[in-house]
C-alpha positions as CSV (number, residue, x, y, z in Angstrom):
1,X,-15.5,-10.6,12.3
2,X,-13.9,-7.3,13.5
3,X,-15.3,-3.9,13.2
4,X,-12.7,-2.2,11.0
5,X,-14.1,1.3,11.7
6,X,-13.0,1.0,15.3
7,X,-9.4,0.3,14.3
8,X,-7.0,3.2,14.7
9,X,-5.0,1.9,11.7
10,X,-8.1,2.1,9.5
11,X,-9.0,5.6,10.8
12,X,-5.5,6.9,10.2
13,X,-5.5,5.2,6.7
14,X,-8.7,7.2,5.9
15,X,-7.0,10.4,7.1
16,X,-4.1,9.7,4.8
17,X,-6.6,9.1,1.9
18,X,-7.9,12.6,2.4
19,X,-4.5,14.2,2.6
20,X,-3.1,12.4,-0.5
21,X,-6.2,13.4,-2.5
22,X,-5.6,17.0,-1.5
23,X,-2.0,16.7,-2.7
24,X,-2.9,15.0,-6.0
25,X,-5.3,17.9,-6.8
26,X,-2.1,20.1,-6.9
27,X,-0.4,17.9,-9.6
28,X,-0.3,19.2,-13.1
29,X,-3.0,17.9,-15.5
30,X,-0.5,15.9,-17.5
31,X,-0.1,13.6,-14.4
32,X,-3.9,12.8,-14.4
33,X,-3.2,9.2,-15.7
34,X,0.3,9.0,-14.2
35,X,1.3,9.7,-10.6
36,X,-2.1,11.2,-9.7
37,X,-4.0,8.0,-10.7
38,X,-1.3,5.7,-9.2
39,X,-1.3,7.6,-5.9
40,X,-5.0,7.6,-5.6
41,X,-5.3,3.9,-6.3
42,X,-2.5,3.1,-3.8
43,X,-3.7,5.3,-1.0
44,X,-7.3,3.9,-1.0
45,X,-5.9,0.4,-0.8
46,X,-4.5,1.0,2.7
47,X,-7.9,1.3,4.5
48,X,-9.5,-1.0,2.0
49,X,-7.2,-3.9,2.7
50,X,-7.5,-3.3,6.4
51,X,-11.3,-3.5,6.1
52,X,-11.2,-6.5,3.8
53,X,-8.8,-8.3,6.2
54,X,-11.3,-7.7,9.1
55,X,-13.9,-9.8,7.2
56,X,-11.6,-12.8,6.9
57,X,-12.1,-15.7,9.2
58,X,-8.5,-16.5,10.1
59,X,-5.7,-14.6,11.7
60,X,-3.4,-15.7,8.8
61,X,-5.7,-14.1,6.3
62,X,-6.1,-11.0,8.4
63,X,-2.3,-10.6,8.7
64,X,-2.0,-11.1,4.9
65,X,-4.3,-8.2,4.2
66,X,-2.5,-6.0,6.8
67,X,0.7,-6.8,4.9
68,X,-1.0,-5.6,1.6
69,X,-1.9,-2.4,3.4
70,X,1.6,-1.7,4.6
71,X,2.9,-2.5,1.1
72,X,0.6,0.1,-0.3
73,X,1.9,2.6,2.3
74,X,5.5,2.1,1.1
75,X,4.3,2.5,-2.5
76,X,2.8,5.8,-1.6
77,X,5.9,6.9,0.2
78,X,7.9,6.2,-2.9
79,X,5.5,8.0,-5.2
80,X,5.3,11.1,-3.0
81,X,9.1,11.1,-2.8
82,X,9.2,11.1,-6.6
83,X,6.7,13.9,-6.8
84,X,8.9,15.9,-4.4
85,X,12.1,15.1,-6.3
86,X,10.5,16.0,-9.6
87,X,9.5,19.4,-8.1
88,X,5.8,18.8,-8.9
89,X,4.8,19.7,-5.3
90,X,7.0,21.3,-2.7
91,X,8.4,19.3,0.2
92,X,6.7,21.6,2.7
93,X,3.3,20.2,1.6
94,X,4.5,16.6,1.2
95,X,6.5,16.1,4.4
96,X,3.5,16.2,6.8
97,X,1.8,13.5,4.7
98,X,5.0,11.4,4.7
99,X,5.1,11.8,8.5
100,X,1.5,10.5,8.6
101,X,2.5,7.5,6.4
102,X,5.5,6.8,8.6
103,X,3.2,6.7,11.7
104,X,0.8,4.4,9.9
105,X,3.6,2.1,8.9
106,X,4.7,1.8,12.6
107,X,1.2,1.2,13.7
108,X,0.6,-1.5,11.0
109,X,3.9,-3.2,11.9
110,X,2.9,-3.3,15.5
111,X,-0.5,-4.6,14.7
112,X,0.9,-7.3,12.4
113,X,3.2,-8.4,15.2
114,X,0.2,-8.6,17.5
115,X,-1.8,-10.7,15.1
116,X,1.2,-13.0,14.6
117,X,1.5,-13.5,18.3
118,X,-2.2,-14.3,18.6
119,X,-2.0,-16.7,15.7
120,X,1.0,-18.5,17.3
121,X,-0.5,-18.7,20.8
122,X,-2.1,-22.1,21.5
123,X,-5.7,-22.0,22.8
124,X,-5.8,-22.9,26.4
């Protein structure tokens, strides 16, 4: 079992949670059960899936949960882009968070590739 708290992808995921929660506090009250709720559920699933994947016994299961995490990151990217296009929050506040998400996606892709390679390497 891995210690998820030591993984940079989990730590960055938690940083993104904080930033997205700050952004969602700026959304109008009529979005409480719309974009606000959706963004908050999606963003917490990034580090949550990384943590859950760490508890799994196989590299295949771990990789699957990492893929769930990256899927959630793309979901958040889409939702924040919608928030910006709807002029609910200005791009100057959203762009730094989108940059964090892009970095997390790159880190997750790299980590997934690493897990795949380990999975496909025969034990010697």
